[in-house]
PDB file of N, CA, C and O in Angstrom, chain B, residues numbered from 101:
ATOM      1  N   MET B 101      99.258 221.341  66.492  1.00  0.00           N
ATOM      2  CA  MET B 101     100.224 222.332  66.396  1.00  0.00           C
ATOM      3  C   MET B 101      99.863 223.074  65.072  1.00  0.00           C
ATOM      4  O   MET B 101      99.464 222.411  64.114  1.00  0.00           O
ATOM      5  N   ALA B 102      99.981 224.331  64.996  1.00  0.00           N
ATOM      6  CA  ALA B 102      99.441 224.921  63.735  1.00  0.00           C
ATOM      7  C   ALA B 102     100.949 225.109  63.082  1.00  0.00           C
ATOM      8  O   ALA B 102     101.997 225.304  63.698  1.00  0.00           O
ATOM      9  N   ARG B 103     100.753 224.994  61.674  1.00  0.00           N
ATOM     10  CA  ARG B 103     101.938 225.420  60.940  1.00  0.00           C
ATOM     11  C   ARG B 103     102.377 226.675  60.546  1.00  0.00           C
ATOM     12  O   ARG B 103     101.640 227.256  59.749  1.00  0.00           O
ATOM     13  N   LYS B 104     103.418 227.261  60.909  1.00  0.00           N
ATOM     14  CA  LYS B 104     104.006 228.539  60.845  1.00  0.00           C
ATOM     15  C   LYS B 104     104.077 229.159  59.323  1.00  0.00           C
ATOM     16  O   LYS B 104     103.707 230.312  59.098  1.00  0.00           O
ATOM     17  N   ASN B 105     104.600 228.270  58.277  1.00  0.00           N
ATOM     18  CA  ASN B 105     105.015 228.710  57.060  1.00  0.00           C
ATOM     19  C   ASN B 105     103.897 228.197  56.201  1.00  0.00           C
ATOM     20  O   ASN B 105     103.889 227.082  55.680  1.00  0.00           O
ATOM     21  N   ARG B 106     102.856 229.195  56.085  1.00  0.00           N
ATOM     22  CA  ARG B 106     101.800 228.914  55.097  1.00  0.00           C
ATOM     23  C   ARG B 106     102.003 229.699  54.010  1.00  0.00           C
ATOM     24  O   ARG B 106     102.606 230.771  54.034  1.00  0.00           O
ATOM     25  N   THR B 107     101.444 229.119  52.924  1.00  0.00           N
ATOM     26  CA  THR B 107     101.443 229.753  51.523  1.00  0.00           C
ATOM     27  C   THR B 107     100.453 231.105  51.573  1.00  0.00           C
ATOM     28  O   THR B 107      99.537 231.309  52.370  1.00  0.00           O
ATOM     29  N   LYS B 108     100.900 231.940  50.514  1.00  0.00           N
ATOM     30  CA  LYS B 108      99.935 233.224  50.212  1.00  0.00           C
ATOM     31  C   LYS B 108      98.587 232.642  50.014  1.00  0.00           C
ATOM     32  O   LYS B 108      97.637 233.322  50.400  1.00  0.00           O
ATOM     33  N   ALA B 109      98.387 231.637  49.541  1.00  0.00           N
ATOM     34  CA  ALA B 109      96.871 231.018  49.086  1.00  0.00           C
ATOM     35  C   ALA B 109      96.274 230.881  50.408  1.00  0.00           C
ATOM     36  O   ALA B 109      95.149 231.304  50.673  1.00  0.00           O
ATOM     37  N   GLU B 110      97.183 230.171  51.391  1.00  0.00           N
ATOM     38  CA  GLU B 110      96.434 229.721  52.557  1.00  0.00           C
ATOM     39  C   GLU B 110      96.200 230.553  53.514  1.00  0.00           C
ATOM     40  O   GLU B 110      95.329 230.316  54.352  1.00  0.00           O
ATOM     41  N   LYS B 111      97.012 231.756  53.536  1.00  0.00           N
ATOM     42  CA  LYS B 111      96.839 233.104  54.348  1.00  0.00           C
ATOM     43  C   LYS B 111      95.695 233.669  53.858  1.00  0.00           C
ATOM     44  O   LYS B 111      94.893 234.077  54.697  1.00  0.00           O
ATOM     45  N   LEU B 112      95.405 233.800  52.604  1.00  0.00           N
ATOM     46  CA  LEU B 112      94.399 234.663  52.108  1.00  0.00           C
ATOM     47  C   LEU B 112      93.069 233.874  52.406  1.00  0.00           C
ATOM     48  O   LEU B 112      92.014 234.495  52.531  1.00  0.00           O
ATOM     49  N   THR B 113      93.127 232.357  52.532  1.00  0.00           N
ATOM     50  CA  THR B 113      91.759 231.712  52.779  1.00  0.00           C
ATOM     51  C   THR B 113      91.539 231.970  54.178  1.00  0.00           C
ATOM     52  O   THR B 113      90.371 232.187  54.502  1.00  0.00           O
ATOM     53  N   THR B 114      92.664 231.997  55.315  1.00  0.00           N
ATOM     54  CA  THR B 114      92.607 232.441  56.587  1.00  0.00           C
ATOM     55  C   THR B 114      91.656 233.755  56.893  1.00  0.00           C
ATOM     56  O   THR B 114      90.727 233.911  57.686  1.00  0.00           O
ATOM     57  N   THR B 115      92.244 234.589  55.985  1.00  0.00           N
ATOM     58  CA  THR B 115      91.797 236.106  55.978  1.00  0.00           C
ATOM     59  C   THR B 115      90.462 236.080  55.532  1.00  0.00           C
ATOM     60  O   THR B 115      89.697 236.723  56.250  1.00  0.00           O
ATOM     61  N   GLU B 116      89.963 235.530  54.564  1.00  0.00           N
ATOM     62  CA  GLU B 116      88.754 235.492  53.776  1.00  0.00           C
ATOM     63  C   GLU B 116      87.719 234.912  54.941  1.00  0.00           C
ATOM     64  O   GLU B 116      86.602 235.412  55.080  1.00  0.00           O
ATOM     65  N   ARG B 117      88.193 233.806  55.770  1.00  0.00           N
ATOM     66  CA  ARG B 117      87.521 233.124  56.673  1.00  0.00           C
ATOM     67  C   ARG B 117      87.232 233.926  57.781  1.00  0.00           C
ATOM     68  O   ARG B 117      86.148 233.863  58.362  1.00  0.00           O
ATOM     69  N   ARG B 118      88.267 234.782  58.152  1.00  0.00           N
ATOM     70  CA  ARG B 118      87.905 235.782  59.212  1.00  0.00           C
ATOM     71  C   ARG B 118      87.133 236.685  59.057  1.00  0.00           C
ATOM     72  O   ARG B 118      86.396 237.105  59.949  1.00  0.00           O
ATOM     73  N   LEU B 119      87.190 237.186  57.737  1.00  0.00           N
ATOM     74  CA  LEU B 119      86.354 238.494  57.436  1.00  0.00           C
ATOM     75  C   LEU B 119      84.693 237.789  57.457  1.00  0.00           C
ATOM     76  O   LEU B 119      83.749 238.361  58.004  1.00  0.00           O
ATOM     77  N   ARG B 120      84.595 236.582  56.818  1.00  0.00           N
ATOM     78  CA  ARG B 120      83.419 236.097  56.529  1.00  0.00           C
ATOM     79  C   ARG B 120      82.847 235.906  58.076  1.00  0.00           C
ATOM     80  O   ARG B 120      81.704 236.284  58.334  1.00  0.00           O
ATOM     81  N   THR B 121      83.661 235.322  59.062  1.00  0.00           N
ATOM     82  CA  THR B 121      83.227 235.071  60.183  1.00  0.00           C
ATOM     83  C   THR B 121      82.719 236.436  61.018  1.00  0.00           C
ATOM     84  O   THR B 121      81.735 236.404  61.757  1.00  0.00           O
ATOM     85  N   VAL B 122      83.354 237.380  60.845  1.00  0.00           N
ATOM     86  CA  VAL B 122      83.066 238.827  61.628  1.00  0.00           C
ATOM     87  C   VAL B 122      81.548 239.271  60.758  1.00  0.00           C
ATOM     88  O   VAL B 122      80.667 239.898  61.348  1.00  0.00           O
ATOM     89  N   ASP B 123      81.415 238.879  59.409  1.00  0.00           N
ATOM     90  CA  ASP B 123      80.180 239.338  58.938  1.00  0.00           C
ATOM     91  C   ASP B 123      79.136 238.447  59.478  1.00  0.00           C
ATOM     92  O   ASP B 123      78.063 239.023  59.658  1.00  0.00           O
ATOM     93  N   LEU B 124      79.167 237.100  59.807  1.00  0.00           N
ATOM     94  CA  LEU B 124      78.269 236.401  60.071  1.00  0.00           C
ATOM     95  C   LEU B 124      78.057 236.759  61.784  1.00  0.00           C
ATOM     96  O   LEU B 124      76.955 236.833  62.328  1.00  0.00           O
ATOM     97  N   ARG B 125      79.086 236.914  62.317  1.00  0.00           N
ATOM     98  CA  ARG B 125      78.863 237.193  63.865  1.00  0.00           C
ATOM     99  C   ARG B 125      78.090 238.482  63.939  1.00  0.00           C
ATOM    100  O   ARG B 125      77.390 238.672  64.934  1.00  0.00           O
ATOM    101  N   ARG B 126      78.154 239.512  62.854  1.00  0.00           N
ATOM    102  CA  ARG B 126      77.582 240.769  63.000  1.00  0.00           C
ATOM    103  C   ARG B 126      76.199 240.844  62.926  1.00  0.00           C
ATOM    104  O   ARG B 126      75.462 241.649  63.494  1.00  0.00           O
ATOM    105  N   SER B 127      75.835 239.703  61.983  1.00  0.00           N
ATOM    106  CA  SER B 127      74.451 239.419  61.773  1.00  0.00           C
ATOM    107  C   SER B 127      73.255 238.528  62.765  1.00  0.00           C
ATOM    108  O   SER B 127      72.094 238.211  62.509  1.00  0.00           O
ATOM    109  N   GLY B 128      74.152 238.289  64.040  1.00  0.00           N
ATOM    110  CA  GLY B 128      73.538 237.681  65.127  1.00  0.00           C
ATOM    111  C   GLY B 128      73.922 236.151  65.167  1.00  0.00           C
ATOM    112  O   GLY B 128      73.213 235.399  65.836  1.00  0.00           O
ATOM    113  N   GLN B 129      74.855 235.726  64.581  1.00  0.00           N
ATOM    114  CA  GLN B 129      74.742 234.244  64.811  1.00  0.00           C
ATOM    115  C   GLN B 129      75.900 233.959  65.886  1.00  0.00           C
ATOM    116  O   GLN B 129      76.795 234.772  66.116  1.00  0.00           O
ATOM    117  N   THR B 130      75.779 232.675  66.537  1.00  0.00           N
ATOM    118  CA  THR B 130      76.429 232.410  67.683  1.00  0.00           C
ATOM    119  C   THR B 130      78.048 231.904  67.113  1.00  0.00           C
ATOM    120  O   THR B 130      78.331 231.729  65.928  1.00  0.00           O
ATOM    121  N   TYR B 131      78.814 231.761  68.064  1.00  0.00           N
ATOM    122  CA  TYR B 131      80.226 231.039  67.524  1.00  0.00           C
ATOM    123  C   TYR B 131      79.835 229.693  67.052  1.00  0.00           C
ATOM    124  O   TYR B 131      80.206 229.299  65.946  1.00  0.00           O
ATOM    125  N   GLN B 132      79.041 228.904  67.903  1.00  0.00           N
ATOM    126  CA  GLN B 132      78.907 227.621  67.334  1.00  0.00           C
ATOM    127  C   GLN B 132      78.328 227.517  66.085  1.00  0.00           C
ATOM    128  O   GLN B 132      78.807 226.646  65.358  1.00  0.00           O
ATOM    129  N   GLN B 133      77.114 228.405  65.504  1.00  0.00           N
ATOM    130  CA  GLN B 133      76.608 228.751  64.359  1.00  0.00           C
ATOM    131  C   GLN B 133      77.734 228.827  63.298  1.00  0.00           C
ATOM    132  O   GLN B 133      77.720 228.168  62.258  1.00  0.00           O
ATOM    133  N   LEU B 134      78.656 229.644  63.637  1.00  0.00           N
ATOM    134  CA  LEU B 134      79.518 229.927  62.789  1.00  0.00           C
ATOM    135  C   LEU B 134      80.647 229.043  62.267  1.00  0.00           C
ATOM    136  O   LEU B 134      81.062 228.891  61.118  1.00  0.00           O
ATOM    137  N   GLY B 135      81.075 228.441  63.553  1.00  0.00           N
ATOM    138  CA  GLY B 135      81.879 227.018  63.406  1.00  0.00           C
ATOM    139  C   GLY B 135      81.232 226.156  62.616  1.00  0.00           C
ATOM    140  O   GLY B 135      81.918 225.597  61.760  1.00  0.00           O
ATOM    141  N   GLU B 136      79.930 225.865  62.683  1.00  0.00           N
ATOM    142  CA  GLU B 136      79.303 224.875  61.811  1.00  0.00           C
ATOM    143  C   GLU B 136      79.193 225.246  60.261  1.00  0.00           C
ATOM    144  O   GLU B 136      79.268 224.406  59.365  1.00  0.00           O
ATOM    145  N   GLN B 137      79.009 226.586  60.068  1.00  0.00           N
ATOM    146  CA  GLN B 137      78.838 227.065  58.667  1.00  0.00           C
ATOM    147  C   GLN B 137      80.180 226.867  57.770  1.00  0.00           C
ATOM    148  O   GLN B 137      80.250 226.467  56.608  1.00  0.00           O
ATOM    149  N   LEU B 138      81.247 227.273  58.665  1.00  0.00           N
ATOM    150  CA  LEU B 138      82.561 227.098  58.145  1.00  0.00           C
ATOM    151  C   LEU B 138      83.382 226.172  58.365  1.00  0.00           C
ATOM    152  O   LEU B 138      84.576 226.203  58.068  1.00  0.00           O
ATOM    153  N   GLY B 139      82.777 225.245  58.923  1.00  0.00           N
ATOM    154  CA  GLY B 139      83.364 223.629  59.143  1.00  0.00           C
ATOM    155  C   GLY B 139      84.703 223.810  60.045  1.00  0.00           C
ATOM    156  O   GLY B 139      85.615 222.991  59.929  1.00  0.00           O
ATOM    157  N   VAL B 140      84.785 224.739  60.811  1.00  0.00           N
ATOM    158  CA  VAL B 140      85.479 224.820  62.166  1.00  0.00           C
ATOM    159  C   VAL B 140      84.888 224.513  63.630  1.00  0.00           C
ATOM    160  O   VAL B 140      83.711 224.279  63.902  1.00  0.00           O
ATOM    161  N   SER B 141      85.714 224.556  64.291  1.00  0.00           N
ATOM    162  CA  SER B 141      85.199 224.359  65.968  1.00  0.00           C
ATOM    163  C   SER B 141      84.677 225.740  66.285  1.00  0.00           C
ATOM    164  O   SER B 141      84.993 226.657  65.527  1.00  0.00           O
ATOM    165  N   ARG B 142      83.897 225.982  67.347  1.00  0.00           N
ATOM    166  CA  ARG B 142      83.191 226.960  68.191  1.00  0.00           C
ATOM    167  C   ARG B 142      84.687 227.992  68.535  1.00  0.00           C
ATOM    168  O   ARG B 142      84.795 229.189  68.268  1.00  0.00           O
ATOM    169  N   GLN B 143      85.464 227.331  69.023  1.00  0.00           N
ATOM    170  CA  GLN B 143      86.666 228.023  69.571  1.00  0.00           C
ATOM    171  C   GLN B 143      87.578 228.602  68.350  1.00  0.00           C
ATOM    172  O   GLN B 143      88.234 229.638  68.453  1.00  0.00           O
ATOM    173  N   THR B 144      87.528 227.763  67.144  1.00  0.00           N
ATOM    174  CA  THR B 144      88.296 228.444  65.902  1.00  0.00           C
ATOM    175  C   THR B 144      87.319 229.696  65.658  1.00  0.00           C
ATOM    176  O   THR B 144      87.884 230.783  65.537  1.00  0.00           O
ATOM    177  N   ALA B 145      86.315 229.674  65.596  1.00  0.00           N
ATOM    178  CA  ALA B 145      85.215 230.484  64.975  1.00  0.00           C
ATOM    179  C   ALA B 145      85.535 231.836  65.911  1.00  0.00           C
ATOM    180  O   ALA B 145      85.713 232.911  65.338  1.00  0.00           O
ATOM    181  N   TYR B 146      85.597 231.755  67.236  1.00  0.00           N
ATOM    182  CA  TYR B 146      85.726 232.949  68.220  1.00  0.00           C
ATOM    183  C   TYR B 146      87.251 233.431  67.755  1.00  0.00           C
ATOM    184  O   TYR B 146      87.423 234.625  67.510  1.00  0.00           O
ATOM    185  N   ARG B 147      88.221 232.604  67.651  1.00  0.00           N
ATOM    186  CA  ARG B 147      89.525 232.872  67.299  1.00  0.00           C
ATOM    187  C   ARG B 147      89.741 233.795  65.970  1.00  0.00           C
ATOM    188  O   ARG B 147      90.577 234.693  65.871  1.00  0.00           O
ATOM    189  N   TYR B 148      88.887 233.418  65.052  1.00  0.00           N
ATOM    190  CA  TYR B 148      88.842 234.256  63.740  1.00  0.00           C
ATOM    191  C   TYR B 148      88.321 235.527  64.005  1.00  0.00           C
ATOM    192  O   TYR B 148      88.920 236.482  63.511  1.00  0.00           O
ATOM    193  N   VAL B 149      87.214 235.755  64.763  1.00  0.00           N
ATOM    194  CA  VAL B 149      86.606 236.935  64.930  1.00  0.00           C
ATOM    195  C   VAL B 149      87.597 237.807  65.919  1.00  0.00           C
ATOM    196  O   VAL B 149      87.814 238.987  65.646  1.00  0.00           O
ATOM    197  N   ALA B 150      88.122 237.259  66.941  1.00  0.00           N
ATOM    198  CA  ALA B 150      89.013 237.938  67.733  1.00  0.00           C
ATOM    199  C   ALA B 150      90.120 238.549  66.900  1.00  0.00           C
ATOM    200  O   ALA B 150      90.414 239.741  66.984  1.00  0.00           O
ATOM    201  N   ARG B 151      90.719 237.696  66.097  1.00  0.00           N
ATOM    202  CA  ARG B 151      91.931 238.142  65.350  1.00  0.00           C
ATOM    203  C   ARG B 151      91.406 239.163  64.200  1.00  0.00           C
ATOM    204  O   ARG B 151      92.180 240.070  63.897  1.00  0.00           O
ATOM    205  N   ALA B 152      90.386 239.103  63.659  1.00  0.00           N
ATOM    206  CA  ALA B 152      90.010 239.933  62.642  1.00  0.00           C
ATOM    207  C   ALA B 152      89.755 241.274  63.433  1.00  0.00           C
ATOM    208  O   ALA B 152      90.041 242.303  62.822  1.00  0.00           O
ATOM    209  N   LEU B 153      89.276 241.390  64.655  1.00  0.00           N
ATOM    210  CA  LEU B 153      89.125 242.428  65.424  1.00  0.00           C
ATOM    211  C   LEU B 153      90.232 243.175  65.653  1.00  0.00           C
ATOM    212  O   LEU B 153      90.286 244.380  65.408  1.00  0.00           O
ATOM    213  N   ASP B 154      91.306 242.397  66.206  1.00  0.00           N
ATOM    214  CA  ASP B 154      92.629 243.061  66.549  1.00  0.00           C
ATOM    215  C   ASP B 154      93.212 243.429  65.368  1.00  0.00           C
ATOM    216  O   ASP B 154      94.108 244.268  65.456  1.00  0.00           O
ATOM    217  N   ASP B 155      92.879 242.940  64.096  1.00  0.00           N
ATOM    218  CA  ASP B 155      93.724 243.268  62.923  1.00  0.00           C
ATOM    219  C   ASP B 155      93.273 244.586  62.655  1.00  0.00           C
ATOM    220  O   ASP B 155      94.084 245.470  62.379  1.00  0.00           O
ATOM    221  N   LEU B 156      91.680 244.864  62.728  1.00  0.00           N
ATOM    222  CA  LEU B 156      91.173 246.253  62.390  1.00  0.00           C
ATOM    223  C   LEU B 156      91.536 247.221  63.413  1.00  0.00           C
ATOM    224  O   LEU B 156      91.682 248.410  63.133  1.00  0.00           O
ATOM    225  N   LEU B 157      91.709 246.697  64.746  1.00  0.00           N
ATOM    226  CA  LEU B 157      92.004 247.741  65.521  1.00  0.00           C
ATOM    227  C   LEU B 157      93.405 248.384  65.384  1.00  0.00           C
ATOM    228  O   LEU B 157      93.656 249.565  65.627  1.00  0.00           O
ATOM    229  N   LYS B 158      94.250 247.481  64.978  1.00  0.00           N
ATOM    230  CA  LYS B 158      95.835 247.675  64.751  1.00  0.00           C
ATOM    231  C   LYS B 158      95.663 249.043  63.504  1.00  0.00           C
ATOM    232  O   LYS B 158      96.173 250.160  63.585  1.00  0.00           O
ATOM    233  N   LYS B 159      94.827 248.529  62.452  1.00  0.00           N
ATOM    234  CA  LYS B 159      94.864 249.381  61.392  1.00  0.00           C
ATOM    235  C   LYS B 159      94.243 250.697  61.632  1.00  0.00           C
ATOM    236  O   LYS B 159      94.511 251.680  60.942  1.00  0.00           O
ATOM    237  N   ILE B 160      93.384 250.708  62.646  1.00  0.00           N
ATOM    238  CA  ILE B 160      92.701 251.870  63.109  1.00  0.00           C
ATOM    239  C   ILE B 160      93.776 252.726  63.786  1.00  0.00           C
ATOM    240  O   ILE B 160      93.935 253.889  63.416  1.00  0.00           O
ATOM    241  N   LYS B 161      94.517 252.194  64.760  1.00  0.00           N
ATOM    242  CA  LYS B 161      95.407 252.731  65.324  1.00  0.00           C
ATOM    243  C   LYS B 161      96.387 253.434  64.593  1.00  0.00           C
ATOM    244  O   LYS B 161      96.640 254.628  64.757  1.00  0.00           O
ATOM    245  N   GLU B 162      97.006 252.587  63.681  1.00  0.00           N
ATOM    246  CA  GLU B 162      98.068 253.222  62.448  1.00  0.00           C
ATOM    247  C   GLU B 162      97.316 254.530  62.026  1.00  0.00           C
ATOM    248  O   GLU B 162      97.797 255.627  62.310  1.00  0.00           O
ATOM    249  N   SER B 163      96.287 254.424  61.436  1.00  0.00           N
ATOM    250  CA  SER B 163      95.696 255.423  60.640  1.00  0.00           C
ATOM    251  C   SER B 163      95.281 256.693  61.438  1.00  0.00           C
ATOM    252  O   SER B 163      95.032 257.753  60.863  1.00  0.00           O
ATOM    253  N   THR B 164      95.215 256.534  62.843  1.00  0.00           N
ATOM    254  CA  THR B 164      94.987 257.519  63.644  1.00  0.00           C
ATOM    255  C   THR B 164      96.112 258.267  64.086  1.00  0.00           C
ATOM    256  O   THR B 164      96.125 259.465  64.373  1.00  0.00           O
ATOM    257  N   GLU B 165      97.116 257.404  64.117  1.00  0.00           N
ATOM    258  CA  GLU B 165      98.462 257.867  64.641  1.00  0.00           C
ATOM    259  C   GLU B 165      99.162 258.850  63.350  1.00  0.00           C
ATOM    260  O   GLU B 165      99.818 259.884  63.482  1.00  0.00           O
ATOM    261  N   ALA B 166      98.784 258.155  62.116  1.00  0.00           N
ATOM    262  CA  ALA B 166      99.371 259.156  61.035  1.00  0.00           C
ATOM    263  C   ALA B 166      98.290 260.521  60.581  1.00  0.00           C
ATOM    264  O   ALA B 166      98.580 261.444  59.819  1.00  0.00           O
ATOM    265  N   LEU B 167      97.270 260.352  61.150  1.00  0.00           N
ATOM    266  CA  LEU B 167      96.560 261.621  61.016  1.00  0.00           C
ATOM    267  C   LEU B 167      96.932 262.790  61.880  1.00  0.00           C
ATOM    268  O   LEU B 167      96.922 263.973  61.537  1.00  0.00           O
ATOM    269  N   VAL B 168      97.294 262.248  63.164  1.00  0.00           N
ATOM    270  CA  VAL B 168      97.730 262.963  64.489  1.00  0.00           C
ATOM    271  C   VAL B 168      98.939 263.550  63.846  1.00  0.00           C
ATOM    272  O   VAL B 168      99.030 264.778  63.860  1.00  0.00           O
ATOM    273  N   GLN B 169      99.868 262.856  63.292  1.00  0.00           N
ATOM    274  CA  GLN B 169     101.053 263.491  62.937  1.00  0.00           C
ATOM    275  C   GLN B 169     100.976 264.406  61.837  1.00  0.00           C
ATOM    276  O   GLN B 169     101.742 265.368  61.776  1.00  0.00           O
ATOM    277  N   LEU B 170     100.009 264.152  60.864  1.00  0.00           N
ATOM    278  CA  LEU B 170      99.821 264.997  59.890  1.00  0.00           C
ATOM    279  C   LEU B 170      99.280 266.609  60.270  1.00  0.00           C
ATOM    280  O   LEU B 170      99.600 267.677  59.747  1.00  0.00           O
ATOM    281  N   GLU B 171      98.410 266.339  61.303  1.00  0.00           N
ATOM    282  CA  GLU B 171      97.908 267.651  61.874  1.00  0.00           C
ATOM    283  C   GLU B 171      98.824 268.137  62.744  1.00  0.00           C
ATOM    284  O   GLU B 171      98.594 269.284  63.128  1.00  0.00           O
ATOM    285  N   LEU B 172      99.894 267.557  63.216  1.00  0.00           N
ATOM    286  CA  LEU B 172     100.572 268.361  64.231  1.00  0.00           C
ATOM    287  C   LEU B 172     101.642 269.006  63.174  1.00  0.00           C
ATOM    288  O   LEU B 172     102.219 270.024  63.557  1.00  0.00           O
ATOM    289  N   LYS B 173     101.870 268.632  62.221  1.00  0.00           N
ATOM    290  CA  LYS B 173     102.637 269.293  61.128  1.00  0.00           C
ATOM    291  C   LYS B 173     102.186 270.380  60.655  1.00  0.00           C
ATOM    292  O   LYS B 173     102.950 271.339  60.545  1.00  0.00           O
ATOM    293  N   ARG B 174     100.741 270.479  60.239  1.00  0.00           N
ATOM    294  CA  ARG B 174     100.223 271.776  59.516  1.00  0.00           C
ATOM    295  C   ARG B 174     100.119 272.654  60.796  1.00  0.00           C
ATOM    296  O   ARG B 174     100.477 273.814  60.592  1.00  0.00           O
ATOM    297  N   LEU B 175      99.693 272.367  62.141  1.00  0.00           N
ATOM    298  CA  LEU B 175      99.992 273.343  63.046  1.00  0.00           C
ATOM    299  C   LEU B 175     101.248 273.897  63.438  1.00  0.00           C
ATOM    300  O   LEU B 175     101.271 275.037  63.902  1.00  0.00           O
ATOM    301  N   ASP B 176     102.169 273.313  63.325  1.00  0.00           N
ATOM    302  CA  ASP B 176     103.578 273.686  63.460  1.00  0.00           C
ATOM    303  C   ASP B 176     103.537 274.792  62.191  1.00  0.00           C
ATOM    304  O   ASP B 176     103.622 275.992  62.452  1.00  0.00           O
ATOM    305  N   TYR B 177     103.418 274.382  60.981  1.00  0.00           N
ATOM    306  CA  TYR B 177     103.407 275.053  59.940  1.00  0.00           C
ATOM    307  C   TYR B 177     102.884 276.687  60.110  1.00  0.00           C
ATOM    308  O   TYR B 177     103.554 277.698  59.899  1.00  0.00           O
ATOM    309  N   LEU B 178     101.538 276.595  60.539  1.00  0.00           N
ATOM    310  CA  LEU B 178     100.766 277.526  60.639  1.00  0.00           C
ATOM    311  C   LEU B 178     101.548 278.647  61.982  1.00  0.00           C
ATOM    312  O   LEU B 178     101.767 279.858  61.975  1.00  0.00           O
ATOM    313  N   LEU B 179     101.760 277.760  62.854  1.00  0.00           N
ATOM    314  CA  LEU B 179     102.197 278.775  64.014  1.00  0.00           C
ATOM    315  C   LEU B 179     103.613 279.259  63.483  1.00  0.00           C
ATOM    316  O   LEU B 179     103.856 280.424  63.800  1.00  0.00           O
ATOM    317  N   LEU B 180     104.520 278.675  62.804  1.00  0.00           N
ATOM    318  CA  LEU B 180     105.676 279.333  62.344  1.00  0.00           C
ATOM    319  C   LEU B 180     105.051 280.590  61.422  1.00  0.00           C
ATOM    320  O   LEU B 180     105.416 281.739  61.674  1.00  0.00           O
ATOM    321  N   LYS B 181     104.236 280.362  60.504  1.00  0.00           N
ATOM    322  CA  LYS B 181     103.790 281.386  59.857  1.00  0.00           C
ATOM    323  C   LYS B 181     103.390 282.477  60.586  1.00  0.00           C
ATOM    324  O   LYS B 181     103.719 283.604  60.216  1.00  0.00           O
ATOM    325  N   LEU B 182     102.698 282.294  61.613  1.00  0.00           N
ATOM    326  CA  LEU B 182     102.125 283.428  62.545  1.00  0.00           C
ATOM    327  C   LEU B 182     103.069 283.788  63.427  1.00  0.00           C
ATOM    328  O   LEU B 182     102.916 284.921  63.885  1.00  0.00           O
ATOM    329  N   ALA B 183     103.899 283.245  63.771  1.00  0.00           N
ATOM    330  CA  ALA B 183     104.841 283.752  64.827  1.00  0.00           C
ATOM    331  C   ALA B 183     105.440 285.432  64.728  1.00  0.00           C
ATOM    332  O   ALA B 183     105.465 286.204  65.686  1.00  0.00           O
ATOM    333  N   PRO B 184     105.856 285.722  63.461  1.00  0.00           N
ATOM    334  CA  PRO B 184     106.360 287.071  63.534  1.00  0.00           C
ATOM    335  C   PRO B 184     105.310 288.207  63.669  1.00  0.00           C
ATOM    336  O   PRO B 184     105.609 289.373  63.930  1.00  0.00           O
ATOM    337  N   LYS B 185     104.022 287.738  63.460  1.00  0.00           N
ATOM    338  CA  LYS B 185     103.011 288.796  63.494  1.00  0.00           C
ATOM    339  C   LYS B 185     102.409 288.773  65.156  1.00  0.00           C
ATOM    340  O   LYS B 185     101.870 289.729  65.714  1.00  0.00           O
ATOM    341  N   ILE B 186     102.662 287.438  65.745  1.00  0.00           N
ATOM    342  CA  ILE B 186     102.320 287.435  66.995  1.00  0.00           C
ATOM    343  C   ILE B 186     103.398 288.100  67.837  1.00  0.00           C
ATOM    344  O   ILE B 186     103.035 288.664  68.869  1.00  0.00           O
ATOM    345  N   LYS B 187     104.709 288.095  67.501  1.00  0.00           N
ATOM    346  CA  LYS B 187     105.713 288.883  68.292  1.00  0.00           C
ATOM    347  C   LYS B 187     105.634 290.269  67.831  1.00  0.00           C
ATOM    348  O   LYS B 187     106.570 290.986  68.184  1.00  0.00           O
ATOM    349  N   ALA B 188     104.751 290.775  67.143  1.00  0.00           N
ATOM    350  CA  ALA B 188     104.722 292.039  66.655  1.00  0.00           C
ATOM    351  C   ALA B 188     103.461 292.642  67.196  1.00  0.00           C
ATOM    352  O   ALA B 188     103.179 293.830  67.039  1.00  0.00           O
ATOM    353  N   GLY B 189     102.621 291.674  67.918  1.00  0.00           N
ATOM    354  CA  GLY B 189     101.392 292.243  68.682  1.00  0.00           C
ATOM    355  C   GLY B 189     100.234 292.012  67.861  1.00  0.00           C
ATOM    356  O   GLY B 189      99.136 292.333  68.315  1.00  0.00           O
ATOM    357  N   SER B 190     100.317 291.545  66.812  1.00  0.00           N
ATOM    358  CA  SER B 190      99.052 291.554  65.778  1.00  0.00           C
ATOM    359  C   SER B 190      97.682 290.794  66.532  1.00  0.00           C
ATOM    360  O   SER B 190      97.670 289.588  66.778  1.00  0.00           O
ATOM    361  N   GLU B 191      96.782 291.528  66.780  1.00  0.00           N
ATOM    362  CA  GLU B 191      95.861 290.796  67.708  1.00  0.00           C
ATOM    363  C   GLU B 191      95.258 289.896  67.039  1.00  0.00           C
ATOM    364  O   GLU B 191      95.011 288.857  67.650  1.00  0.00           O
ATOM    365  N   SER B 192      94.843 289.995  65.624  1.00  0.00           N
ATOM    366  CA  SER B 192      94.286 289.003  64.828  1.00  0.00           C
ATOM    367  C   SER B 192      95.030 287.631  64.608  1.00  0.00           C
ATOM    368  O   SER B 192      94.436 286.566  64.440  1.00  0.00           O
ATOM    369  N   ALA B 193      96.361 287.777  64.628  1.00  0.00           N
ATOM    370  CA  ALA B 193      97.428 286.673  64.496  1.00  0.00           C
ATOM    371  C   ALA B 193      97.154 285.911  65.763  1.00  0.00           C
ATOM    372  O   ALA B 193      96.829 284.724  65.758  1.00  0.00           O
ATOM    373  N   ILE B 194      97.287 286.589  66.772  1.00  0.00           N
ATOM    374  CA  ILE B 194      97.311 286.019  68.252  1.00  0.00           C
ATOM    375  C   ILE B 194      95.729 285.158  68.372  1.00  0.00           C
ATOM    376  O   ILE B 194      95.610 283.994  68.753  1.00  0.00           O
ATOM    377  N   LEU B 195      94.791 285.914  68.015  1.00  0.00           N
ATOM    378  CA  LEU B 195      93.435 285.147  67.993  1.00  0.00           C
ATOM    379  C   LEU B 195      93.567 283.861  67.034  1.00  0.00           C
ATOM    380  O   LEU B 195      93.037 282.811  67.397  1.00  0.00           O
ATOM    381  N   ALA B 196      94.093 283.909  66.119  1.00  0.00           N
ATOM    382  CA  ALA B 196      94.520 282.941  65.044  1.00  0.00           C
ATOM    383  C   ALA B 196      95.061 281.798  65.623  1.00  0.00           C
ATOM    384  O   ALA B 196      94.615 280.685  65.343  1.00  0.00           O
ATOM    385  N   ALA B 197      96.032 281.974  66.447  1.00  0.00           N
ATOM    386  CA  ALA B 197      96.937 280.742  67.172  1.00  0.00           C
ATOM    387  C   ALA B 197      96.030 280.099  68.195  1.00  0.00           C
ATOM    388  O   ALA B 197      96.439 279.160  68.879  1.00  0.00           O
TER     389      ALA B 197
END
């Protein structure tokens, strides 16, 4: 059973191992080879890669969501600025919107 309360140094070591495992996997090594190099089982090497990829996916999703929100705010601002001209029938404002 894995310990749930790890020290900061232990967590860093696990993070470093996960990143190293991903780098080695990208270079074409099998999970068995990864495990042998890191002194862990094939299954643990697989879990390291899977968790590292999950972490990266979460970061990408968070970053993407932040960008979407920023772009929506920018578009809202632009439309608010163009609204009076659009109501007045300005063709250039209508096309810009």
